[in-house]
N, C-alpha and C positions, 0 to 999 in steps of 0.2 A: 226295432230296438225299444226296450222299455223306457229309456230316457226320453225318446221322442214323444211317447204317449204322455208322460208326465209334463213335458214342456208344453205340449199342445193344450193339456188341461189347465196349466198355469196361465197361459196367455188367452184362454178362451173368454174369460169375463171382460177383458179389455177390448177384445174384438167385438163382443156383443154390444158393449156400450157404444163403440164406434159405429156399428151398423144401425143401432136403434135411433141414434140422434142425428143421422145424416140430414134429415129434413128440418133440423133445428139449429142451423148454422149460426144465425145471429144470437140466439139465446145462449148457446155454448160459448161463443166468443166473448160475449159480455160477462158471463160467469168467470171465464178465464181471466179477464181483466180485473174483476173484483178481487179474485184470489191473489193476483199478482200485486195489486196496489196494497193489499194488506201486508205483503212482505216488504215492499220498498218504500211506502209512504213514511216520511219523517227521517229517512236515512240521510246522512250528510251529503252524499253524492247527488241527491235529488232535491236539496233545499232550494236551489235556484229556480227550478221548475215549479216549486210550490205544490208538489203532489200530495193529495189527500186520499185516504182509504175509501171515502164515499164518492169519489169522482165518477161521473158518467163517462161513457166512451167519448162523447163529443167534447166534454171538458178536458179529458186527458189529452186528446189530439190537439186541442188548442193550447194547452200549457206546455207539453213536452215537445221540443223540436226534434226533427229527424236528425239522426246522429251517425257517426262512424266510430272507428276504434279510438281515434285521437281524442274524441270527446270524453272517453272513459279511461284513457291510458293511466293518468295519475292515480285514479281511484283503484284500478286493478293492481298496479305495481306497488302502491302503498299497502294494499292488503297482502300481497306476496311477501313484502319485506317485514311488515309489522304484525301480521297475523290478525288484524282487525278489519272487518269489512265495513265499507261505507256505502255499499251498493244494495245489499239485501240482508234480511234477518236469517235467511236460510243458510245453514252451515255449509261450507265449501269443502269438498273432499279432495279436490286437486285442481291444478291449473293446466289447461291443455294448450300447447303451442300451435300457432298457425301463422302463415304468411310472414311479412316483414323480412328483414335480413337477419343474419345470425347475431347481429348486435342490436337489433330493434324488433324482436319477435313480438307478435301479439299473443297475449296469454288470456285465454277465456276461462273464467271461473266456472267450474262444474259443481254447482251446489246440489243439495239434496232435492230441492224443488225442481231444478233444471233437469236432473237425471230422471225424475219422475215424469217430466214432460216428454223426454225422449222415449221412456218406457211406454208411454201412451201411444206412440207411433209404432214401436217395434211389435207390440202385441197383435194388432190387426194385421200387420205385414206377415208375421210368422204364421198365424193361423191360416191366412190366405195362401201362403206358400204350400203348406201341407195339403190344403184343399185342392189347389191347382196341380200340384206335382206329388202325388201320393208315394212315388218311389223314393222320395227323400227319407221316408221313415225306415228304409231298409239298410241304411249305411251311416257312416260318420260324415261330418261336415267340416269344411275349412272356412272360417270367417277371418278375413285378413286382419293383420295387426294394423294399428295406426303407426306407420313407419316414421322414424325420426332419423335425421342425418347422423352419421357416425360422430361428427365433431361435437354434437350436443349430448351424447349419451353419458359421458362421465359426470356431467353437471346435473342431469335430470333423469337418471335411470329409473327412479321410482315413479316417474310420471309417464313412462312409456306404457302403453296399454293396448289391448286388442279390442276388437269391436264388441266382444261380449261385455266389456265394462260399461256399455251403454244401457244394459239391462239392470233391473233390480237384483239384489243379492240372491233371492230365491231362484229367480229365473236363470241367473248367471250360473248358479251351481248346477241346475238341471241341464242347461245348454252345454256346460263344460263337459258333462258326461258323454256328450255326443260328438265331441271334437276330435279331429285327426291330429291336430298339432297342439301340444301342450303350451300353456301360457308362458312358461319360463323361457321359451325360445326368444321372446321379446327382450329378455334381460341380457342377451349376448352383448359383448363389448363393442361389436361392429355390425354394421348392416350386412357385411359379407357373411359373418357367422350366423346371423339371424336367418338370412336367406338360405344358406347351405343347410342349416338344421331344419328349416321349414320344408325344403325339398326332400330331405331324408325321410321325414315323417310322412309326407304326402306319398312319396314313392312306395313306402312300405305298406300303405293302406289300400289293399285291393277292394275294400268295401266303400271307399270314398264315394259319396252320393251327391254332395253339393260343394261347389267352389264359389264362395262369395267374396268378391274383391271390389275395388272401386274402379280404377282405370283399367281398361282392357289392355293397354300397353304394358301394364304391370303383369297381367296374366301371360302375355306373349313373352315378356322377359323371364318369367318363371320357367316357361317351356324351353327357352333358349339356354338359360342357365343350367337346366337339367341336362341338356345335351353337352354343354361345355364341361360340366363336372361329373359326367356319367361314370367315369372309371373310378374317381375318388369316392363318389357316392356308393358305387358297387362295393368297394372295399369296406366302407363303414357298415353297410347293411349286411354284409357277409359276416363281419366280426362282432357287430354290436358294440363297437368302441368308436368314440369320436376322434381319437388321435389328437391332432393339434387344434381341433375346433372346440368351441364352447368352453374355453378356458375361463375360470373365474365365476362360472354359473353354479349356484348351489343345486345339488341333486339334479344334474342335467338330464339323466335318463337318455338312453340311446336306443332307437328302434333296431330290430334285427329281422331281416326278411331275405332268406335265401332265394325266394321266388323273384323279388324285385332286383336283387343283386344279379341274378342270371340274366334277366331281361336287359338290364343296363349294360352288362358286359357284352352282350351280343348285338347291341344297338349301334348302328353306324353314326348316330347323331343327327340324322336328317329329321326335320320336323314333319313326321308322317302320322296322319290321323290313325292309321292302323296300329302303330306302336302305342299311342296314347290310349286307344281303345283296349289294347291288351293289358296295359298297366292299370287302367281304371275302368274295368268292365261295368261297374255299377254306377258310374257317374250319371246322374239324372238331371242336374241343373247347373248352369253357370250363370252367375248374377254379376253384372258389371254395368258401367255407364255405356249407353249406346246412342246418345243423342249428340247433336252439334259435332264438334271435332272428333269425338270419340267414335262416331258411327263407323268409319272405315276399319278402324282397329277392332271394334267389336265383331264385325263380320269376319275378319281374319281369325280371331280367336275362336269363334264358333265353328269355322271351317276346320280347325285343327281338332276340335272336340265335338264332332257331330253326333256322338252317342248321347249327348246331353241336350236338353232344352235350354233356351237362353231367355233370361229376363233382364230387361233394362232396369237399372237402379232408379230410385227416386232421387230428388234433389236434397242432398244433405250438405251442410257446412259445419265446420267446427263450432260455429256460433248457434247452430240450431238446425232443425229439420223443416223442410218446406213441403215436400210430397213423398208419398210412399206408393209402391206398386200395390194396387188393391182392385180386385175384380177386373183385371186386365187394363187398368188405366193408372196414370200417375195422379193420384188424388191428394188434395191438400190435407195435411195431417192436422185437421182443424181442432182436435181435442188436445193438442200439445201446447203451443204457444199462443200469444196474441198476434194476429196477422193483419197487416195492411199492405197495400200495393201502390207504388208510385209510378206515374207515367214518366218515362225517361226524357220525354221531349218538353213537356210543359210543367212538370213537377207536381201535378195534381195527385192527391193521395186518396185512395179508395179503400173502404172497408171491404172484406172479402165477399159480403153479400151484395155489394154494389157493382161487382165486376160484370163485364159483358163479354160474350163470346167474340173472339178475334182480337181482343186487347193484348198489347204487348206492355208488360209492366215489370217492375223490379220489387222483390219482396222487402218489407220492413218487418223485423221481428222484435217483439218485446217478450223477454223470457225470464225464467226463474233465476238466471245468472245475475240479474240486475241490469243488464244492458237493454235499454228501452228505445223503441222506434229505430232500431239498428238496421241500416241499409246494407243488404247484400247486393253486391254489384253483379247480379245474375239477371239475365233477361229471360222472362218466361212468356209463353203464349197461352192465353185462355182458350183451350180447345172445346170446352163444354162444361157440363155440370152433372154430378151424380146426386140426384135429389136435392139440388141447390148448392152442393159443395163443389167448388171449382176443380176442374181437371186441367192440369198445367203441364206444358211441354217446355223443357229447358232448351233455350236457343243459343246460349253461350254467355261468356263473360262480357259485361258492358264495359267497353274500353279496355279490355284485357285480352291477351292471348293466353290460351289455356290448353295446349296440345295434350298434355298428360297430367295436368294438375299443377304445373309450375307457376301459373298465375302471374305472368309478367305484364306490366303496364308501360305505357309510353313514358311517364315520368321516371320510372326506374331505368329504362333504356337511355333516356336523355341524360340523366345524371351519370350513368356509367360511361357513356360515350364522351361526356364532357371531361372525364378524368383520364382519357386516353392520351392527350397531348399529341394529336395527329399533326403531321407536317402541314405547313401552310398551303401547299399545293393540293392537299387532299380534303375533300368535303364529304361528310356522311350524307347519304341519300335516304336510306331507310334500313331498318332491321326487319327481315321478313321471316315469319314462322312458316315452315313448310312441312308437308307430310313425310317427305323422304329427303333428308339432308345427307344421305350416304349410308351404306350398309342396311338399307331398308328401314331406318329409324327416323322419326321426326327430329327437328332441330331448328336452329336459327342461322340465317345468313346475313352478315353485315355487308351492305352494299355501299361501296365508296366510289367517288368520282375523283380521278387523278391519274398521274402516270403509273404504269403497271409496276414500276420498281419502288414505289413509295409506300406500299401497304405495310411493309415491315412485319411486325408481329402483332398487328392490330387485333386479329382474331383471337390469339391467345390471351391478349391483355383484356379484351372484352369478356372472354370466358372467365378469367380470374375475377373480374368485377361482379359478374352475374352469380358466381358461386357464393357471394356474400348474401344472396337472396335465398331465404329459407327454403321455399318450395322448389326453386330451380336446383339448388344443391341436392335436395332430396331426390329429384328426378334423375340427376346425373349419378348420384350414389347408387341408384337402383338400375342404372343402365337403360333408362327409358328414352333419353335424349342423346343425340350426337353432340359433340362439342361445337361451339360456335365456329363457323367457317367464314372467312373474309373473301369477298369477290370485288375486285377493283377494275375499273375501266374508265378510259378518258371521256366517254360519252354515257356514263351510267345514268344520268338523269333522264336522257332521252330513252334509253332502254327501259328504265323503270316506267316512264309514262306510256310507252308503247305496250308494255306488259299489262298495265292497268286497263288500257283500251281493249286489249284482247280479252280481258277478263270481264268485259261488259260494262265498264264504267263509262259514263257519258262525257264526251269532250267538253271542257269548260267546268265540269264538276269535280275533276280529278284534283285532289289535294296532295301536296307533298307531306307525307305522314312519317313519323319516326318509327312506327310499328304497324305492321300489317300481317294478315294471315293469307297466304296464297295456297289454297288447296289444289290437289291434283298434280298432274305432270308439270315439270318445269321446262323452260326453254333450254337449249343446249348450252348457252353461255352461263347458266347457273349450275351446271353439273360439276361435280368435284374434279379438280386437277391438282396435282401434287404441289405446284408452286403457289397456289392460292389457299391451300388448306391449313387450318390450324392443326395442332397436335392431334393425331388419331388415337392417342393412348386412351384407353377406357378407364373410367374411375372405378374404385372399389365398389362392388355391388352391396 
């Protein structure tokens, strides 16, 4: 397709800059800091740190403390309310939501400078994609939307975006010409309609050559929803009319494909690689997370789409990009932001050129959004170097369970359980994240110690509390997680400790923790039974 050639040409200069300066990591990073300081020095949010435009790397690190979102919340929310930035001189195009609960969302400013930094990462990634997987040029692509829970759409529909929004305007226009799913799908009133319309466009596109998503469980959910809605989708694709879907969307446009309609009508709904190969014969690449807890789900997704190659995503957060897939490795996106790395045990902070192979560290980002030395609670392993630029493997969330992107922490669980008002005879032991909580999907098990008849509706009440957490609600909206299930036993503490021992923990080092991840098969006493299950009703997708 001609659009691919134009996009490759447009991203070429950025990739060449990335390749040429691999051996100049320290120089590039110090230059990035100088540009950033010119944007933020003298702004009200940075008065306390006394930042100056002429500061060296070492002076900046001494003056600016390591931060999290709470450090910047008042400045960001003041900007959203009053329209005046105290963080950066770079104009802000939108605020992107992440984490928090629906009443305490973190909003990240996406400024012109910050978007330019993201574009510096996307250009080398895109060129490398075309170089490694040349069949991508022969069809259209699906780049996942940045999904937002249904309950937030009325208040922020203009801020729902797809991944193409991370590119510069020119590249976005070029990339848009290669896309299977039009952007206005993201403007549907519900996650349900967005997902249905996405599936209709994907099913109609026999030339689909790339599926770029984030969580592989979302990809599995797409395929399962395709099976669930196959008859309704067949009717839409046969008629070219949405019916009750996509109401309220301007110029919704509806795909029409007698071929796809026939395939869907004849399909029995079983997740069969042969069916997906017939539906998408040109699929050349699936891109998704494939490290840490995502690994097993990535393998399942690839097994269902074996006609395509698979590429693991780099490490991206709403607050910035850490690594991109480049030359077969997850390479630090060193031309994007200012990067430092903190040892999670002793707190020592390293510049990227000071890292050593084998280190486990957490990234600190200073970006064009005006958030400085911002700690991402992600643990990465330094695997090696590409001409001096670190190659990093994502190990998981530090102190967080993140099965499908729900980002739950022990404090969130502690607060939620504290509001359950459990009977006096019932004691919470642990909330366990598991790979299969029922129906083959991951989820959470609330383990309680007490009489079997005292659990009541604790599972349902904890589920209701966790639905106030932004990313958990989103994962449930998209059908990626099972609802919380409560398991109670009079000797639950001993069962818990025994399971920890069986999972290789050393006697004497086992701690009673409020949140753990237990991968792999579960003991029989944790398997679903009707009397201990919370509601099995699925949320709207």
